C-alpha positions, 0 to 999 in steps of 0.5 A: 809824480810823473812816473805813474802816468808815464809807466802806464802809457809806456810800461816797458822798454819796447813801448818807450823806444817807439814813443813820440818825443812830443808825447813823452815831453808832455808827460814829463814836462813838470820835471824840468829839462823835459826835452832832454829827458824825453830824448834820453828816455827814448834813447835809453829804452832803445838801447835796452831793447837793442843791446840788452834784450829789453832788460836793465843791466846790472853792471855799472859800466853797462848802465852808464853807457845808456843815454842819460844815465850817469854814475848817480842814476846807475848807483840808484838802480844798482842799490834799489833795484838789484840790491848791489851796493852803490853810493849815490852822490847828489848835491846833498851827499856831497855837501854833508860829507864835506861839512862832516869832514868825510871828504875833500873831493870836489867832484861827485865821483871823488866824493863817492870813492872817499865815502866808499872807503869809509863804509862797508859796501853793504851800508852804501845804499842806505847811507846815501838815503840817510844823507840825502834825507838829512840834507833835505830836512836839516843840513840844507845848503843855505839854511843849515838847521844846526839847532835841530840836527841829531849829529850836531855834536859831531859836526866840525862846521856847526853854524854854516849857513843861516840857522832857523 
């Protein structure tokens, strides 16, 4: 919701690297944690300009070295911007993978490693999108809607949470 105005005001890494923190904070205030995010956006843009000639790198190690970029964000960028397979693990993916018995890991990186072993690399990006969608729409943390679930017959934890 904020990206259109943000990118209109700061269309490239050079302009973002020269931004005033207060202006970026104001543009992204509705996202939560806006102060930290504003510093990271400016820091990331500055690193892109100084270390990568203003271009977003295509390697995990280079992406996670940028301010504010962790494995989840790096996998989103790799998979969606560069068509490089990446298994995005957010709270939805971790929860659903655990409920379906696909992972026993307790960390996002552990879940990522276990899911990557289950699927061929060319399916990682889309699988993450599907799991995130399923977690938002059906298999929610507190209100798992098992009665509406398209994979309920394969779920070892039918009925977790309150059903609606």
